[in-house]
C-alpha positions as CSV (number, residue, x, y, z in Angstrom):
1,M,111.3,153.9,68.7
2,E,110.9,156.4,72.0
3,K,112.9,155.0,75.4
4,V,110.9,152.8,77.7
5,A,111.0,154.0,81.1
6,I,110.6,151.0,83.5
7,P,111.2,150.7,87.1
8,V,114.7,148.1,87.3
9,Q,113.4,146.6,90.1
10,K,110.2,145.4,89.0
11,Y,111.6,143.5,85.6
12,P,110.7,141.3,85.0
13,E,107.1,141.7,85.6
14,R,106.0,139.2,82.9
15,P,106.6,135.8,80.0
16,I,109.5,137.3,77.7
17,T,108.4,136.4,74.1
18,M,111.9,135.1,72.8
19,I,111.5,135.0,68.5
20,V,112.9,132.7,66.7
21,P,113.3,133.9,63.1
22,F,113.7,129.3,61.8
23,S,111.3,126.5,61.6
24,V,111.0,124.1,64.3
25,G,113.8,122.1,64.5
26,G,116.4,124.3,63.7
27,G,120.0,124.8,65.3
28,S,117.9,128.5,66.2
29,D,115.2,126.4,67.5
30,L,116.7,123.6,69.7
31,I,119.2,126.5,71.5
32,A,115.5,128.4,72.1
33,R,114.4,126.1,73.8
34,S,117.1,124.8,75.4
35,L,117.9,128.4,77.1
36,E,114.1,128.2,77.9
37,K,114.3,125.4,80.3
38,Y,116.3,127.8,82.4
39,A,115.1,130.7,82.1
40,F,112.5,130.9,84.3
41,K,115.6,129.8,87.3
42,H,117.4,133.3,86.6
43,L,114.8,136.3,84.6
44,G,112.2,135.0,87.5
45,Q,109.9,135.2,84.7
46,P,109.5,132.0,81.6
47,L,110.3,132.5,78.5
48,V,107.9,132.0,75.4
49,I,109.0,131.1,72.3
50,I,107.9,132.2,69.5
51,N,108.7,130.7,66.1
52,K,108.6,133.3,62.5
53,P,110.1,130.7,60.2
54,G,110.6,132.8,56.4
55,G,112.7,134.7,53.9
56,A,116.5,132.9,55.3
57,G,115.0,135.1,58.8
58,T,113.8,138.9,57.7
59,I,110.6,137.4,59.3
60,G,110.9,137.2,62.4
61,W,113.8,139.6,62.4
62,N,112.2,142.3,60.8
63,E,109.4,141.9,64.3
64,L,112.1,141.8,66.1
65,A,112.9,145.3,65.5
66,G,109.9,146.8,64.8
67,E,109.0,145.4,68.2
68,N,109.0,148.1,71.7
69,P,112.1,147.9,73.1
70,D,110.7,147.3,76.8
71,G,112.8,144.4,77.8
72,Y,109.4,141.3,76.9
73,T,110.8,140.6,73.5
74,I,114.0,138.7,72.5
75,G,115.2,137.6,69.5
76,I,117.6,134.4,68.6
77,T,120.3,135.8,66.1
78,A,123.3,133.5,63.5
79,S,125.6,134.5,61.0
80,D,122.8,134.9,58.5
81,L,121.2,138.6,60.0
82,L,124.7,139.8,59.3
83,L,124.1,138.1,55.5
84,L,120.7,140.3,55.1
85,S,121.9,143.6,56.0
86,L,125.0,143.0,53.7
87,Y,122.3,142.2,50.8
88,E,120.9,146.0,52.2
89,S,117.3,144.7,50.6
90,G,115.1,144.2,54.0
91,K,113.5,146.4,55.9
92,Y,115.6,146.8,58.3
93,Q,119.6,147.1,58.8
94,Y,119.6,144.6,61.4
95,T,123.4,145.5,62.7
96,T,121.9,149.2,63.6
97,A,117.8,147.7,64.2
98,L,118.9,145.3,67.0
99,D,121.5,145.2,70.1
100,P,123.4,142.3,71.2
101,L,122.9,141.3,74.0
102,A,124.8,138.2,74.1
103,Q,126.7,135.6,72.0
104,V,125.9,132.1,73.3
105,T,127.9,129.7,71.3
106,A,129.6,129.5,67.7
107,L,130.2,126.2,65.7
108,P,131.0,125.0,61.9
109,M,128.8,123.6,59.3
110,V,129.2,120.4,58.3
111,L,128.7,119.1,54.2
112,A,125.5,116.5,54.7
113,V,124.5,114.3,51.6
114,Q,122.3,111.3,53.0
115,A,123.6,107.4,53.5
116,G,121.9,105.9,50.6
117,Q,123.9,108.1,47.6
118,P,127.3,106.7,46.0
119,W,129.5,109.4,47.3
120,H,131.8,108.7,50.6
121,K,134.7,111.5,50.2
122,L,133.5,114.7,49.0
123,N,135.7,114.4,45.7
124,D,133.3,112.0,44.8
125,L,130.4,114.0,45.2
126,I,132.8,116.7,43.1
127,E,133.6,114.3,40.4
128,Y,129.8,113.4,40.3
129,A,129.0,117.1,40.1
130,K,131.5,118.0,37.6
131,N,129.9,115.0,35.2
132,H,126.7,115.7,36.1
133,P,126.4,119.7,35.6
134,G,123.6,121.3,37.3
135,E,122.5,117.9,38.8
136,L,122.4,118.1,42.0
137,K,120.0,119.8,44.2
138,F,121.3,121.9,46.8
139,G,118.8,123.0,49.7
140,N,119.7,125.6,51.9
141,A,117.2,127.2,54.3
142,G,116.5,130.7,52.6
143,I,118.3,132.6,49.7
144,G,120.4,134.9,50.5
145,G,121.1,132.6,53.8
146,F,124.3,131.4,55.5
147,T,124.3,128.3,54.1
148,H,123.1,129.1,51.2
149,V,126.6,131.3,51.0
150,L,128.6,128.1,52.0
151,S,126.5,126.1,48.7
152,E,127.1,128.6,46.5
153,T,130.8,129.6,48.2
154,F,131.3,125.8,47.6
155,G,130.7,125.9,43.9
156,Q,132.9,128.3,43.3
157,T,135.6,126.9,45.0
158,T,135.4,123.2,43.8
159,D,134.0,124.9,39.6
160,I,130.7,123.2,40.2
161,V,127.4,123.7,38.5
162,I,125.3,124.6,42.1
163,K,120.8,124.1,42.1
164,H,119.6,126.0,45.2
165,V,116.6,124.2,46.6
166,P,114.9,127.3,49.4
167,F,113.5,126.0,52.6
168,S,112.2,127.9,55.5
169,G,114.7,126.0,58.0
170,A,116.2,123.8,59.0
171,N,114.6,120.8,60.2
172,E,113.0,121.3,56.2
173,T,116.2,120.8,54.5
174,T,116.6,117.9,55.9
175,A,112.7,115.9,55.8
176,A,113.9,116.9,51.5
177,L,117.2,115.2,51.7
178,L,116.5,112.2,54.1
179,G,112.9,111.8,51.1
180,G,115.2,112.2,48.1
181,H,114.1,115.2,47.2
182,I,117.2,117.0,47.8
183,Q,121.2,115.8,47.3
184,V,123.1,118.1,49.4
185,I,123.0,121.2,52.4
186,F,125.5,122.1,54.4
187,A,123.8,121.1,58.0
188,N,123.9,121.9,62.0
189,P,126.2,119.7,63.2
190,M,122.7,119.3,66.5
191,V,120.2,119.2,63.3
192,V,121.7,115.9,61.5
193,R,123.4,114.5,64.9
194,E,120.9,112.2,65.3
195,H,120.8,111.1,61.3
196,V,123.9,110.5,61.6
197,K,124.2,108.0,64.1
198,S,121.3,106.2,63.1
199,G,123.3,105.8,60.0
200,T,121.1,107.9,57.3
201,V,123.0,110.6,56.5
202,R,126.3,111.1,55.7
203,I,128.9,113.4,56.3
204,L,131.7,114.7,53.8
205,A,133.0,117.9,55.1
206,V,133.2,119.4,57.5
207,N,134.1,123.9,57.4
208,N,136.2,124.4,59.9
209,E,140.0,124.8,61.0
210,Q,140.1,122.0,62.8
211,R,137.9,118.3,63.0
212,M,135.2,118.5,65.4
213,V,135.4,117.2,69.0
214,D,132.4,114.7,69.2
215,P,133.1,111.2,68.4
216,I,129.8,111.5,66.3
217,F,132.2,113.5,63.6
218,N,135.5,113.2,64.5
219,S,136.5,110.8,61.8
220,V,135.3,114.2,59.3
221,P,138.2,115.8,57.5
222,T,137.4,119.6,57.3
223,F,137.9,120.9,54.3
224,K,141.2,122.4,55.0
225,E,142.2,119.0,54.7
226,Q,140.5,118.3,51.0
227,G,141.7,120.8,49.3
228,L,139.6,124.3,49.6
229,E,139.4,126.7,51.6
230,I,136.3,126.9,52.8
231,T,135.9,127.8,57.1
232,L,133.4,130.0,57.5
233,S,131.4,128.9,60.5
234,N,127.8,130.3,62.2
235,W,127.0,131.6,65.6
236,Y,124.0,132.1,67.9
237,G,123.2,134.7,70.1
238,I,120.1,136.7,71.0
239,A,119.4,140.4,71.3
240,A,116.7,142.9,71.4
241,P,115.0,146.4,69.5
242,K,118.0,149.0,69.7
243,E,117.1,152.4,72.4
244,M,116.5,149.3,75.5
245,P,116.8,151.3,78.5
246,A,120.1,150.9,79.7
247,N,118.7,149.0,83.2
248,I,116.5,147.3,81.5
249,K,119.0,145.7,79.0
250,N,121.8,145.6,81.7
251,K,119.9,143.0,84.1
252,L,118.7,141.3,81.6
253,A,122.2,140.8,79.8
254,K,123.0,139.9,83.3
255,A,120.1,137.3,83.7
256,L,121.2,135.1,80.6
257,K,124.8,135.3,81.3
258,E,123.4,133.4,84.3
259,V,121.1,131.0,82.1
260,I,124.0,130.3,79.4
261,T,126.9,129.5,81.7
262,D,123.9,127.7,83.8
263,P,126.3,124.5,84.0
264,E,122.9,121.9,83.3
265,F,122.5,124.4,79.9
266,R,126.2,123.6,79.6
267,K,125.5,120.0,80.2
268,D,122.7,120.3,77.7
269,M,124.1,122.4,74.7
270,E,127.0,119.8,74.8
271,G,124.6,116.3,74.6
272,M,123.5,118.8,70.7
273,S,127.0,119.4,70.1
274,M,127.3,122.6,70.9
275,S,130.0,124.4,73.0
276,I,129.4,127.8,75.1
277,E,131.4,130.3,73.0
278,Y,129.6,133.3,75.0
279,L,130.3,136.7,74.8
280,D,128.8,139.6,76.7
281,P,126.6,142.4,75.3
282,Q,129.8,144.8,73.8
283,E,132.1,141.9,72.6
284,S,129.4,140.3,70.5
285,Q,129.0,143.1,69.6
286,L,132.5,144.1,67.7
287,K,132.3,140.7,66.6
288,W,129.5,141.4,64.1
289,I,131.6,144.5,63.3
290,N,135.0,142.2,62.6
291,D,132.4,139.4,61.4
292,S,130.6,142.0,58.6
293,Q,133.8,142.9,57.4
294,M,135.6,139.9,57.3
295,L,132.0,138.8,55.3
296,Q,131.7,141.4,53.1
297,K,134.6,141.0,52.1
298,T,134.8,136.8,51.1
299,L,131.3,137.6,49.3
300,Q,132.6,140.3,46.9
301,E,135.9,139.2,45.9
302,S,134.1,135.7,45.0
303,G,131.4,138.0,43.8
304,I,129.0,135.9,45.7
305,L,126.9,140.2,46.5
306,E,126.2,141.2,43.5
307,Q,124.8,137.2,42.5
308,I,123.0,136.9,45.8
309,K,121.4,141.0,45.7
310,T,120.9,139.3,41.4
311,Q,118.9,137.2,42.7
312,K,116.9,138.5,45.7
313,K,115.6,141.3,42.8
């Protein structure tokens, strides 16, 4: 797509659309809604959030990649974007079709079960799964997505049979867990935080190198503490279609940095169990490259890459 010449002093002249490739209430959506609150203050124009859930993010990211790179359409990114590029099954190679503008946060995922279930420790769940092969249903936000890969990794690491039930986003997955339609999920901590507080969801493990500092989760042991090497963490960022004019990209990236580092935005994020881990466009691009290499190695060595490619055909 040809670059669009826009005088930087006039940009932005109208609202900016932000595509969220997952459903309302999920991690990416909550971050977008927080960004929306402070966008006008730093951009001079509002953000208009549009949710495009489905296909583990492909529907939203396909639309984002195909948009005019004029600075008026941006989107939330996540680790899933790198996975989908590794599978080479989408309409676009997202790592080359999109330009990162910023990373907002990086955070671990937690293994959650309904509080009424009899599993109080991770080993309880593993033993049950071994004694009832294929009986446990693991929910995920789409085949080939980050939570699917985590579930596959958990299954292979513990030698248990994983039965997958895909949904269009984290909110639907959590609702299915609460309704007893599935038994286990890997979840973003901020999506299940209130359910943990209310006592309806129990967390058995966190896939981080250290325990979380949030008092709601700080008593939860890591997988490593429980003898399992599962440390893949997720991140969220912002990207735009490739070939955005440099002057527009620089102004947009600068304004987004101001939003992300705004003390009020930071306070909002901390209230959702997330800490700011800002990266600029160049640092984000390097993170994409390094994480892609790490994920590809993990997927190939475990056999998950070929397994998921076969499932997606």
